[in-house]
C-alpha positions, 0 to 999 in steps of 0.5 A: 793730182792737178788740173793743167791748162796748156797754152800756145802763143795764140792762147796767151794772146786770146786770154782775157778777163771777163768785163762784168759779173757773170750772174749764172756762175754766181748763182751756181757757186752760191748754191754750193755755199748754201749747202756746206760750211765753207767760209763760215765767217764770210757768208754766215749772215748771207746764209741766215738771211737766204736759206729760210726765204727759199721756196720749194722751187728755189730749193730744188735748185740745190739738187742740181748744184751739190756742194762738191763734185760735178754740176751740169755745165749747161747751168752756166752758159757762155751767154751769161757773160752778157747779163742775167736775162741773156744767160737765162734765155740760153739756159732755157734753149739748151739743146737736147744733146747738151742736156742729155750729156750733162745730166748723164755725167751728173747722174754718174757722179752723184746719187740724184733724185728721180726728177733729175733723171727724168728732166727734159727740155720742156722743163727748161723754162721752169728751171730758168724761172727758178734761177731768176727767182733765186737770183732776185732773192739771194744775189740781187740785194747784194749786187752793188757790193759784189760788183764793187769787189769784182771791179776792184779785182779787175782793176788789179788784174789790169794793172798786172796785165799792163805791167807784165803782160798776160804771163804776169797776170796768170802768175799773180791771179790766185795763190793756188794757181801756178804758172810755169810757161806754157802751163797753168796748174792748180792742185786738186784732191780728186781730179787729174786732167789736162786742158788744151786750149788749142788756140781758143784762149781762156776767159778769166771770170772773177767770182764773189761766191767762188770759195778758195779754189778755181773752177772750170767747166768739165766739157773740154769742147766748151769755150774755156773759162777759169773762175777764180775767187776775189777778195770780199769787203768785210761786212758785205752782207750787212752793208757795213764795212767796219770789220765788226761783223767778224766779231758778231757772227755766231761761232763756227767750230773754227772760231771756237778753236781760234777765236773769231778774229783769227778764224776770220783771218784764216778765212781771208788767207784762204783766198790769198792776201798780204799782211796789209790787206789782212789788216785793212779787211779785219779793220785792225792795225798792221802790227795786230795783223802781223801778230795774228799771222805769226800765231797762225803760222806757228800753229802750222795753219798758214805759210808766208813768203816775202815778195819785195816789200810785202808778205804774202800768206796762203793756207797750209794743208792743215789750215785747209783741213781746219777750214773745211771741217769735214776731213781730208778727202773733199775738195771744193767743187768735187763730191756728193749731192744732197737730195731735195724735192721739186715742184717741176714736172718730170715729163720730157 
């Protein structure tokens, strides 16, 4: 199964990279990561710092953002592209029709608590306040590192756009995205759909908390966006980019099996990288990085291919299953909800 995005010439001309961090997408995707084990080495310090500090209202957000499966589209309004407050204003003024449509779809996809089923327009300002509070706790302390990595990604994409046009941009955007004109495709485990842009173009949103797989809005009538993962600086959550963080984190099951450095290498390969990029981000020599990738490749966990003077690495299906750690039938972005409680009013 796959998602297939169909482009016309007009769509290609209107496709562009988001100019800045999209705060509400980062909120949604970070909430996903708080509820699973994805990216254990990458996000362990951030999780340990964030989870104990969540108050009951912030924890209630977890019910609207399950780690797998559909999350309501109204949580990531288009206005968030202009900043946090603009996005929260738009969220708080979500129309009754949009709210009903999204929550009905959400309830069909997940087992949800009663308060979600009873959620109404008058609750939206309280929801916006909860998101603002969560952002200040979970994301704002790291915002300068996020912005730096997102800007580095935009610079790389801009160079691809300038050197080969939008088709080169799409062809090199992410290892899981495959461009065969006029269709951009990425594999899924549980969703098969065709997205026709119909002249609207596509806004490409680089995301720090997006893990491994690109993600899109479910409603085809909304402005089309494609959110994709970026490379993250080593030690980002501690403000230390010396690479030693990989060795200081508690062992995940993957780290216990492979050792901390190779487990970290496998997680970095999950978002796609070259040998030189892997060496830089692990703070090891290129020869050491080559040794690690050779072992991972021989174990069937990664695949490597040479393009010009660089060797690019991606996860195999076995490598994905090992990192996922919860079987073969789940995919980032599509599964079940974990229940929680809330202090919000349930009146509509």
